[in-house]
Structures are given as structure tokens and as C-alpha cells.
C-alpha positions as CSV (number, residue, x, y, z in Angstrom):
1,M,-21.4,57.4,230.0
2,R,-20.6,54.0,228.5
3,N,-17.9,51.9,230.1
4,P,-15.8,50.6,227.1
5,F,-13.6,48.2,229.1
6,P,-15.9,45.2,229.2
7,K,-16.3,45.3,225.4
8,I,-12.5,45.8,224.9
9,G,-11.9,42.8,227.2
10,K,-14.2,40.6,225.1
11,V,-12.3,41.7,221.9
12,I,-9.0,40.8,223.6
13,K,-10.4,37.4,224.8
14,Y,-11.7,36.6,221.3
15,D,-8.4,37.6,219.6
16,F,-6.3,35.7,222.2
17,K,-8.3,32.5,221.6
18,H,-7.5,32.6,217.8
19,S,-3.9,33.9,217.9
20,S,-2.8,31.5,220.7
21,R,-3.4,28.5,218.4
22,R,-0.4,29.5,216.4
23,L,1.8,31.5,218.7
24,L,1.7,29.5,222.0
25,P,3.0,26.2,220.3
26,L,5.7,28.3,218.7
27,Y,6.7,29.9,222.0
28,A,6.7,26.4,223.7
29,A,8.9,25.0,220.9
30,L,11.4,27.8,221.4
31,L,11.6,27.2,225.1
32,V,12.1,23.4,224.6
33,L,14.8,24.0,222.0
34,G,16.5,26.5,224.3
35,L,16.5,23.9,227.1
36,L,17.8,21.1,224.8
37,T,20.5,23.4,223.6
38,G,21.5,24.2,227.2
39,L,21.5,20.5,228.2
40,F,24.0,19.6,225.4
41,A,26.4,22.4,226.4
42,E,29.1,20.9,228.6
43,P,31.6,23.5,229.8
44,V,34.6,22.4,231.8
45,K,34.8,25.8,233.5
46,N,33.5,29.3,233.3
47,D,36.1,31.9,233.2
48,V,34.4,35.3,233.3
49,S,36.6,38.4,233.7
50,L,34.6,41.6,233.5
51,N,37.4,43.8,234.7
52,E,39.4,42.9,231.6
53,N,36.4,43.5,229.4
54,H,36.2,40.0,227.9
55,Y,34.2,36.9,228.5
56,E,35.6,33.4,228.0
57,W,33.7,30.1,228.2
58,H,36.0,27.1,227.8
59,M,34.2,24.1,226.3
60,S,35.6,20.6,226.7
61,S,37.3,19.7,223.4
62,S,38.2,16.0,223.9
63,D,37.4,13.6,221.1
64,E,34.8,11.7,223.2
65,N,32.8,14.9,223.6
66,F,33.1,16.0,220.0
67,S,29.7,14.7,219.0
68,R,28.1,16.4,222.0
69,E,29.7,19.7,221.1
70,M,28.7,19.3,217.4
71,T,25.1,18.7,218.5
72,F,25.3,21.8,220.7
73,G,26.5,23.8,217.8
74,L,23.7,22.5,215.5
75,L,21.0,23.1,218.2
76,F,22.3,26.6,218.9
77,M,22.1,27.5,215.2
78,A,18.6,26.0,215.1
79,F,17.7,28.0,218.2
80,M,18.9,31.2,216.5
81,A,16.8,30.5,213.4
82,L,13.7,29.7,215.5
83,S,14.2,32.8,217.5
84,I,14.2,35.0,214.4
85,T,11.2,33.0,213.1
86,T,9.3,33.5,216.3
87,I,9.8,37.3,216.1
88,V,8.7,37.4,212.5
89,M,5.8,35.1,213.1
90,T,4.6,37.2,216.0
91,V,4.5,40.3,213.8
92,T,3.0,38.4,210.9
93,S,0.3,36.8,213.1
94,I,-0.7,40.2,214.5
95,S,-1.1,41.5,210.9
96,R,-2.9,38.4,209.7
97,R,-5.3,38.4,212.7
98,F,-6.1,42.1,212.2
99,S,-6.9,41.5,208.5
100,Q,-9.0,38.4,209.2
101,S,-11.1,39.9,211.9
102,M,-11.6,43.4,210.4
103,L,-11.5,43.0,206.6
104,E,-12.3,39.4,205.7
105,D,-15.2,37.0,206.4
106,E,-14.9,37.3,210.2
107,A,-15.5,41.0,209.9
108,Y,-19.2,40.5,209.0
109,L,-19.7,38.9,212.4
110,N,-17.4,41.0,214.4
111,L,-18.7,44.3,213.2
112,S,-22.3,43.3,213.8
113,L,-21.6,43.0,217.5
114,P,-22.6,45.9,219.9
115,V,-19.0,47.1,219.9
116,T,-17.8,50.4,218.6
117,M,-15.0,50.7,216.1
118,G,-12.8,52.3,218.7
119,E,-13.3,49.4,221.1
120,H,-12.4,46.9,218.3
121,L,-9.2,48.8,217.5
122,W,-8.2,49.3,221.2
123,G,-8.8,45.6,221.9
124,K,-6.6,44.5,219.0
125,F,-4.0,47.1,219.9
126,I,-3.7,45.9,223.5
127,M,-3.7,42.2,222.4
128,A,-1.0,42.9,219.8
129,F,1.2,44.7,222.4
130,G,0.7,41.8,224.8
131,W,1.9,39.3,222.1
132,M,5.0,41.5,221.5
133,F,5.7,41.6,225.2
134,C,5.3,37.8,225.5
135,C,7.6,37.3,222.5
136,C,10.3,39.4,224.1
137,I,10.0,37.6,227.4
138,I,10.0,34.1,225.9
139,T,12.9,34.8,223.6
140,S,15.0,36.2,226.5
141,L,14.1,33.3,228.7
142,S,14.9,30.7,226.1
143,G,18.2,32.4,225.4
144,L,19.1,32.0,229.1
145,L,18.1,28.3,228.9
146,C,20.8,27.8,226.3
147,F,23.4,28.5,229.0
148,I,21.6,26.7,231.8
149,R,24.7,24.5,232.5
150,M,27.0,27.4,232.8
151,D,27.8,28.8,236.3
152,L,25.1,31.5,235.9
153,P,25.0,32.5,239.7
154,S,28.8,33.1,239.5
155,I,28.5,35.1,236.3
156,F,25.6,37.2,237.7
157,H,27.6,37.8,240.9
158,Q,30.6,39.1,239.0
159,I,28.3,41.3,236.8
160,S,26.7,42.7,240.0
161,E,30.2,43.5,241.3
162,S,31.1,45.4,238.2
163,I,27.9,47.6,238.3
164,P,29.5,50.2,240.7
165,E,32.4,50.8,238.3
166,F,30.0,51.0,235.3
167,E,27.9,53.5,237.2
168,D,30.9,55.6,237.9
169,T,31.7,55.7,234.2
170,L,28.1,56.7,233.4
171,A,28.1,59.3,236.1
172,F,31.1,60.9,234.5
173,Y,28.9,61.6,231.4
174,G,25.9,62.6,233.5
175,M,24.1,59.3,233.1
176,S,23.0,56.6,235.5
177,F,22.2,52.9,235.2
178,G,18.6,53.5,236.0
179,R,18.3,56.1,233.3
180,I,19.7,53.8,230.7
181,I,17.2,51.1,231.6
182,G,14.4,53.7,231.6
183,I,15.4,55.0,228.2
184,A,15.6,51.4,226.8
185,I,12.1,50.6,228.1
186,M,10.7,53.8,226.8
187,L,12.1,53.3,223.3
188,S,10.9,49.6,223.3
189,I,7.4,50.6,224.2
190,A,7.3,53.4,221.7
191,F,8.7,51.2,218.9
192,A,6.2,48.5,219.7
193,F,3.3,51.0,219.4
194,F,4.8,52.3,216.1
195,I,4.9,48.7,214.6
196,I,1.4,47.8,215.7
197,T,-0.2,51.0,214.4
198,L,1.8,50.7,211.2
199,I,0.3,47.3,210.7
200,F,-3.2,48.7,211.3
201,V,-2.9,51.7,209.0
202,V,-1.2,49.7,206.1
203,N,-4.1,47.2,206.2
204,A,-6.6,50.0,206.4
205,I,-5.2,51.9,203.4
206,S,-4.8,48.8,201.3
207,H,-8.5,48.1,201.9
208,L,-9.4,51.3,200.0
209,F,-8.0,49.6,196.8
210,K,-9.9,46.6,195.5
211,K,-7.1,45.4,193.2
212,S,-3.3,44.7,193.8
213,K,-3.6,45.0,197.6
214,G,-0.2,43.4,198.0
215,L,1.4,46.1,195.8
216,V,-0.5,48.8,197.6
217,K,0.7,47.5,201.0
218,F,4.3,47.5,199.8
219,L,4.1,51.0,198.4
220,T,2.3,52.3,201.5
221,V,5.1,51.0,203.7
222,V,7.7,52.6,201.5
223,I,6.0,55.9,201.4
224,L,5.3,56.0,205.2
225,F,8.9,55.1,206.0
226,W,10.1,57.8,203.6
227,I,7.8,60.4,205.4
228,N,8.9,59.1,208.8
229,G,12.6,59.5,207.7
230,W,12.0,63.2,207.2
231,I,10.1,63.5,210.5
232,F,12.9,61.7,212.4
233,K,15.3,64.5,211.3
234,L,13.6,66.6,214.0
235,V,15.5,64.5,216.6
236,P,18.5,66.7,217.6
237,N,22.0,65.4,216.8
238,F,25.0,66.1,219.0
239,D,28.7,65.6,219.0
240,S,30.2,64.8,222.4
241,R,33.3,66.8,221.4
242,E,31.2,69.9,221.3
243,F,30.6,69.9,225.1
244,D,33.0,71.6,227.5
245,V,31.7,69.5,230.4
246,A,31.4,65.7,230.0
247,Q,28.2,65.6,232.2
248,Q,26.3,67.5,229.4
249,V,26.6,64.5,227.1
250,G,24.2,62.5,229.2
251,S,21.6,65.3,229.2
252,A,21.9,65.7,225.4
253,F,21.6,62.0,224.8
254,T,18.5,61.7,227.1
255,T,16.9,64.7,225.4
256,S,17.4,63.2,221.9
257,M,16.0,59.8,223.0
258,C,13.0,61.4,224.7
259,I,12.2,63.4,221.5
260,F,12.7,60.3,219.4
261,A,10.3,58.3,221.6
262,L,7.8,61.2,221.6
263,I,7.9,61.4,217.8
264,L,7.3,57.6,217.6
265,L,4.3,58.0,219.9
266,L,2.8,60.9,217.9
267,I,3.2,59.0,214.7
268,S,1.6,56.0,216.3
269,A,-1.3,58.2,217.5
270,A,-1.7,59.5,213.9
271,Y,-1.7,56.0,212.4
272,F,-4.3,54.9,215.0
273,A,-6.5,57.9,214.3
274,A,-6.2,57.4,210.5
275,T,-7.1,53.7,210.9
276,Q,-10.2,54.5,213.0
277,W,-11.3,57.1,210.5
278,I,-10.9,54.8,207.5
279,F,-12.8,51.9,209.2
280,T,-15.5,54.2,210.4
281,K,-16.0,56.2,207.2
282,K,-14.7,54.1,204.4
283,L,-15.1,50.5,205.4
284,N,-16.7,48.4,202.6
285,L,-16.8,44.6,203.0
286,E,-18.5,43.9,199.7
């Protein structure tokens, strides 16, 4: 039986080499901008009161620091704009790289290699998920850098002290802090799979039409989201007022989120299978 992992690894390596030329400088720029934004923030004190359910950071407001605070505000707005751009560019780069390597000039070389279509698609899927994961980590880290001159250890300490009270509230509804984190991770992974395979299948379907590919892509996305909307109605809804015991709310919420994640994974599997079938049976690079 053939071992597919070495071939998949080569696909990942080749795609990383090309995608990194655009994405790594963008991630580096976001980190640098986050650091610059944090260095221009000059708080006099940090007053964080979690027990009163509010956060207050008091910035110095003297005239001599006005220009610094103005610079901080401009840098922070630029950081937010670049963060959004980074997320959009990551998704766009994944789509563009898939199209270049599977449907355009590079496809003639890539598809002539001793690599099966499934290995090509799995390699690109893993690489796309890796870029999405990196985008999430870099965006979060650069966001923390924006507040590097805040008293972060004190803030995190007060947050940790509030966790037991938060867990008591969750326990009242039959939930736990660990379950919330688990659900969030599960949904994030399922949604990433959904976005990646949606990119794959939209490009594959548009390839079947030689003219107006842009219009076909747009219509395909609209139709697929319309179909998905009907499928997502299978996720059970619930009203917390319907339960006699508060602990049942947590179980109902967990069940709904698990079903939603399962539906996303099943749709992703269907998109991946459809993409592989189209590229195996209908691919025409002429």
C-alpha cells in the first residue's frame, strides 16, 4: 500500500514556499505595527475592576502628551485596518494559490508529477489550515502587543482571580469553563474546514464554465450559502425559559453547538469530495 504522506509533505512544502512570499511579510508588518502601537500607549495607571463588570484604562491627558496620544490613536486605527486586511489577504491568498497551482499555468507542471489528485488536495487543505491557524495566532499576539505598556501581569492576575466566580455561574447552567473553550475550539476548526473546502469547490465548479468565471463563482457562493441556510435549520433551537432546571440549558447549548459543528464538517467533507471528483473526472486545462 502506497504511503501518501511523503507526497503530501512535498505539496505542503511547495505551497508554503510560494504563499510565504506574500503572507509572511504581511504578518511581520502586523506584529511590528502592534508593537509600535503599544510603545506609543502611555497609561498613567491601570484600573481594572472585574467584580464591577467594567474595565477602565486611564490614559494621561496632559497637553504635553497630546501628540503621543494622537499618534497612538492613529496607529491603533491603522492596526485595526491592517488586522482586517491580514485576515482577508490570508483567505484571498489561499484561494489564489489554489487557482494558480491547480487551474492555471502551474497546473501543467504540478499535475504531471507522480502525485495523485487526492494527495494534491490534501496537501493544499493542510497548508490552508496552517495559514489560517498562523493568521489567528499572529493577529492575537499583535493585539496583545498593542497593550504591552499596560500592567498586563496585574490584569491577568485579576482575571485569574475572577475565574472561580465565573465557573460558579457557568455551573449553575450546567456548563464549565473547559467546555466553553472546547466548544470554541471545535467551532473554529469546523468553520476553518468549511471556508477552505468552500474555496476549493467554488474554484472547481467555476472551472467547468469557460466564460464568465467571476460571475459563476459569485452565483455558486450565493447558491451554496442558500442551500447551507436550509441545512443549518437542522440545528435544534431552544429557549432557556422552557427548562425547569437551569442545568439543562448547558446541555441543550452543547448539543446544539456539537450538531452545528458536525453539520459544518459534513458539508466540508461533501465539498472536498465534490472538488476531488471534478478535478479527477472533469479537469480540462486547455
